[in-house]
C-alpha positions as CSV (number, residue, x, y, z in Angstrom):
1,A,1.8,3.5,0.4
2,L,-0.1,4.6,-3.3
3,P,-3.3,6.9,-3.7
4,I,-4.8,3.8,-5.1
5,Y,-8.6,3.6,-4.9
6,L,-8.9,-0.6,-6.3
7,P,-12.7,-1.2,-6.2
8,S,-13.0,-5.4,-7.7
9,V,-16.3,-7.1,-9.0
10,D,-16.3,-9.9,-10.6
11,L,-12.4,-10.2,-11.5
12,S,-12.5,-7.5,-13.1
13,V,-10.8,-4.2,-11.4
14,L,-10.6,-0.2,-11.8
15,I,-8.2,1.9,-10.7
16,T,-8.1,5.4,-10.2
17,D,-4.9,8.1,-8.5
18,K,-6.4,9.9,-6.1
19,S,-3.6,12.1,-6.5
20,T,-5.1,13.4,-9.1
21,E,-8.2,13.6,-7.9
22,G,-10.0,10.6,-9.4
23,K,-8.4,12.9,-13.3
24,F,-7.3,9.0,-14.2
25,S,-8.5,5.8,-14.2
26,V,-7.3,2.1,-15.6
27,F,-10.4,-0.7,-16.3
28,V,-9.0,-3.7,-16.5
29,P,-12.5,-5.3,-17.1
30,S,-12.8,-9.2,-16.0
31,G,-14.8,-10.0,-19.9
32,P,-18.1,-8.7,-21.4
33,S,-19.5,-11.9,-19.8
34,G,-19.0,-10.5,-15.9
35,N,-20.8,-8.7,-13.5
36,K,-21.7,-5.3,-15.4
37,D,-22.0,-3.7,-11.5
38,I,-18.4,-2.2,-12.1
39,F,-19.3,0.5,-14.5
40,A,-21.0,2.2,-11.7
41,K,-17.6,2.9,-10.4
42,I,-16.3,4.9,-12.9
43,P,-15.7,8.4,-12.5
44,T,-18.2,10.7,-14.8
45,Q,-15.9,13.5,-14.3
46,P,-13.6,14.6,-17.0
47,G,-10.6,13.2,-17.2
48,E,-8.7,10.5,-18.5
49,L,-10.3,6.9,-18.4
50,F,-7.7,4.3,-20.2
51,I,-9.8,0.8,-20.7
52,I,-7.8,-2.4,-22.0
53,D,-10.1,-3.6,-23.9
54,D,-13.0,-2.6,-26.7
55,W,-16.3,-4.6,-25.2
56,P,-17.2,-1.7,-22.8
57,L,-16.9,1.0,-24.7
58,E,-21.0,0.1,-25.2
59,Y,-21.5,0.9,-21.6
60,I,-18.8,3.5,-20.8
61,L,-19.8,5.6,-24.0
62,P,-23.2,7.1,-23.1
63,N,-21.9,8.7,-19.8
64,Q,-18.0,9.2,-21.1
65,Q,-17.1,11.8,-23.9
66,L,-14.2,9.2,-26.3
67,S,-11.8,12.3,-26.6
68,R,-9.1,9.6,-28.4
69,D,-8.5,5.9,-29.1
70,L,-5.3,5.0,-27.8
71,D,-3.5,1.1,-29.2
72,C,-3.0,-1.4,-26.1
73,Y,-0.9,-4.8,-27.3
74,Q,-0.9,-7.7,-24.9
75,L,1.8,-9.7,-25.9
76,H,2.2,-13.3,-25.2
77,L,5.1,-15.3,-25.1
78,P,5.0,-19.0,-26.0
79,D,6.8,-21.1,-23.0
80,D,8.9,-22.9,-26.4
81,V,10.9,-19.4,-27.5
82,V,14.1,-18.7,-26.1
83,L,15.2,-14.9,-25.0
84,P,18.0,-13.6,-25.9
85,E,20.6,-12.9,-22.9
86,D,20.3,-9.5,-21.4
87,D,21.5,-6.3,-22.8
88,A,24.9,-5.1,-20.6
89,R,23.5,-2.3,-21.1
90,I,20.3,-2.6,-19.4
91,C,20.3,-1.0,-16.0
92,D,17.6,-0.1,-13.2
93,I,17.3,3.9,-13.2
94,G,16.0,5.9,-10.5
95,I,14.2,9.3,-9.2
96,E,17.2,11.3,-10.6
97,H,15.5,9.9,-14.1
98,A,12.0,11.3,-13.3
99,A,12.2,15.1,-14.5
100,Y,14.0,14.0,-17.8
101,I,11.5,11.1,-18.8
102,Y,8.8,13.0,-18.0
103,T,10.1,15.5,-20.6
104,N,11.3,13.1,-23.4
105,Y,8.3,11.4,-23.4
106,D,5.9,11.3,-26.1
107,S,2.9,11.1,-24.6
108,H,4.2,12.9,-21.2
109,E,0.6,15.1,-22.3
110,F,-1.1,11.6,-20.9
111,T,0.6,11.6,-17.5
112,T,2.3,13.0,-14.6
113,Q,5.7,14.2,-13.3
114,D,4.3,12.9,-10.0
115,Y,3.3,9.6,-11.1
116,I,6.5,8.7,-12.7
117,D,8.3,9.1,-9.6
118,R,6.1,7.3,-8.5
119,Q,6.4,4.1,-10.9
120,I,10.5,4.4,-10.6
121,Q,9.8,4.1,-7.2
122,S,7.4,1.1,-6.9
123,G,9.1,-0.7,-10.3
124,P,10.2,-2.4,-12.3
125,A,12.1,0.6,-13.8
126,I,15.0,0.1,-16.8
127,G,17.2,2.0,-19.3
128,I,20.0,2.1,-21.1
129,I,22.6,4.9,-20.8
130,E,24.9,5.2,-23.3
131,N,27.7,8.5,-22.7
132,E,26.3,9.0,-19.5
133,R,22.5,9.8,-20.9
134,L,19.6,8.0,-20.8
135,I,18.5,6.9,-24.2
136,A,15.7,3.9,-23.7
137,W,13.2,3.6,-20.9
138,A,10.8,0.8,-19.9
139,M,8.6,0.7,-16.5
140,T,5.9,-0.5,-15.1
141,H,1.7,0.8,-14.1
142,E,0.5,0.9,-11.1
143,E,-1.6,-2.7,-12.9
144,G,1.1,-4.2,-13.7
145,S,1.2,-3.6,-17.7
146,M,4.9,-2.2,-19.2
147,G,4.5,1.4,-19.8
148,F,6.7,4.6,-21.0
149,L,8.8,2.5,-23.4
150,T,10.3,5.3,-25.5
151,V,13.7,5.5,-27.2
152,L,14.7,8.3,-28.0
153,P,14.1,9.3,-31.8
154,E,18.1,9.4,-32.9
155,Y,18.6,5.5,-31.6
156,R,15.8,3.5,-32.8
157,R,15.2,0.8,-35.1
158,Q,18.2,-0.9,-33.3
159,G,16.2,-3.5,-31.7
160,L,16.4,-1.3,-28.5
161,G,13.0,-1.2,-27.6
162,A,12.5,-4.4,-27.7
163,R,15.8,-5.4,-25.5
164,L,14.0,-3.8,-22.8
165,T,10.3,-5.6,-23.3
166,T,12.2,-9.1,-23.2
167,A,14.3,-7.4,-19.9
168,L,11.4,-6.1,-18.0
């Protein structure tokens, strides 16, 4: 079992990784009209709190300090869009890739190798290997969102990120 605490109020979810002693949380709110009781469950100790929307900031910022503002995109694929065939180079990646991913992930200061290990094990986690080297990868976070999408700099602008996104 993953060391996760998942309180839910009115379809809002707060995910806290207990292996980091509550220092990493993700808040997925149900919407501005939802029950505000979940805000009382948000950790107030220093740490990383990722919020999947802007509207909760007015409730959270009085108790938290905003250290950085990162963009998160929600993509919707219309039903009538035909996806291209999967790239034959895309494969599942394993725990043996975790240290390499951590070292080469542009935002590794926001995660730990233990977290990457768990996400690879719980899957899905996919990558593209060329000449026995992992050159691109993507996996999911605990709440199911896609993350860690990375293409090594020398392989960018070739559509590899789009191919991984489609395959995941």
